[in-house]
N, C-alpha and C positions, 0 to 999 in steps of 0.2 A: 836556453841554447837553441839557435835556429839551424835548421838543416837546409843547405843550399840545394835548390832543384837542379837537376842536370840540364845543361844547355843542349838542346837538340837542333840541329840544322833542319830547316824546312825542306822536306823532300820535294824535288822538282819532279812532278809526276808526268811531265810531258817532254822529256828529253828525247827528241827524235833520233839522236845519235844512238842511244841505248835501244830504243824501240826498233830501229832498223837492223841492229846487230853489230854495231861498232865498226871499227876500221876495216876488217875483212869484208864485211857486207858492202861498205862504201866502195871498196876497190872493185868488187863484183859489179856494183851498179854502174860505176864509171866505165868499166870494160863493156858492159852491155849497151850503155849510152853511145859510146863511140862506134861500137859494132853496128848499131842501128843507123848512125850517121853515115857510116861507110856504105850501107846497103840500101837505104831509102832514097828513091829518086827525088822525093820532095825535099830532101835535106842536102842535095848536091851543092847548092849555093852556100849553105852554112858550112859544109865540110870544106869548101874551097877557101873559107876564111882562116883555116887552120894550116899549120905546117904539115907537110906530108908525114913526117915522123911525129906521132902523137905521144911519145914517151913522156916528155916533160909536161905537156898539156894535161895528160892523165894525172900525173902526180900533183900538179897544181890544183886540179879540180877536186881530187880526193882531199887534199889539205883544206881547201876552201869549204867543201861540204861538211867536213868533220867539225870545223869551227862553227859554221852556220847552224848545224844541227845540235849544237851544245856539247860537242866533244872537245878534244884537245885544241888549244888555241895556237897552233903552229903557223897557220897561214899569216896572221897579222904579225907575228914575231919575225917571220922571214921576209914578208913582202909589204908590210905596212897595211894601211887601211885598204879594204877591197876596192873602193872607188870603181864599181863595176861599170857604170855608164862611161866614165872617162877612159877606162881601159879598152872599152869596145867602141869608142868614138871613131876610130879610123875606118870602121866597117859600116856599110849601109845596112842597117838592120830595120827592116820594115815588117808589116804584119805577116807576110809570107815567111820571112826568116824566123820571126818569133814563133809562128805556128809550127814550123818544121822542127825547131829546137824542142818545143813542147812535145811534139809527136815522138821524137827520139827519146825524151825523158820518160814519157808515159809508157812507151814500149819497154824501156829498160826496167822501170818499176814493176811492170807486169811480169816480165821475164824473170826477174829476181824473186818473185813471189812475195813482194811486200804486201802485208795484210791490208785489206780494203780500207779500213778506217785511216790508217797511217798514209796510205796511198792518196786518199782524198785530201788529207791535210797538206801533204807535200805538194800535190798538184796545185792546190790553191795558192800556196806560198811561191812555188816556182813560177806560176803565171804572173803574179805580181812583179816578181823580179824581171822576168822576160819582157813584160810590157814596159817596165821602167827603163830597161836598156834600149828599147826600140827608139831609134833616132831618125827614122825616115818615114814619111807618109806614103800613101799609095802612088801619088804622082811624082815621086822622087824628091819632093821638097823635104828639107831638113825639119825635123820635129824638135822644137825647143825643149830644153831640159825641163822636166816637170817639177823639179825641186827649186831651190833657191828663191824662196818667196819674196825676198827683198828686191830681187831683180825683176820678178814677174809683176808684182803689184805692191809696191812699197806702201801705198796708202792703206792697204787692207791687211798688212802684216801685224800680228800682235807685237807689242813692245818687247816681249821676251825673245823674239826672234831677230832682234836688231843685231847687225853685224859689228857695230862699233863696241869698244869696251864699255862705254857708258851709255846705256840705252836712253837715258834722259837727254843726252846731248847729241844723239845720232842725227845726222843730216837727213836721214830717210824717215825719221819719225814724223808722223802726221800730227798736226795740232788740231784740237777740236775747234 
């Protein structure tokens, strides 16, 4: 007779959602973030990209951050794929806007007492997203989308990234 071993789910030891304190902590973070945006002179341009009443915006950001940090997946269920660059495309987001957004988030993380290790991890992750969303260069020129490798350099794109259903017949596939 054999005894079946119990099946244990692998513990996710890096769920930012749990480490930050869950939903209530994210609500506090978002409140602190928009409070910083309302008061920081360097964030005036970014604040002007938002509606005067931030009630809905706050709720959406809490929902997004919850899912992004490994918590409940309500954002995608309600709003679909985040498509952050596309959602922010109507706004001119340059280095200064990115840096102002980051300054607000850094201030909020500090104000909420997020432990230093988690704060450093989130800062690095937020910076990647904020820079990805950046769509304008210093001189006001539009910055091309950094993704979509088939459009940027089809000859250098691995076959697994082909956009046609059959990568072997893709018109963008380079032949040796």
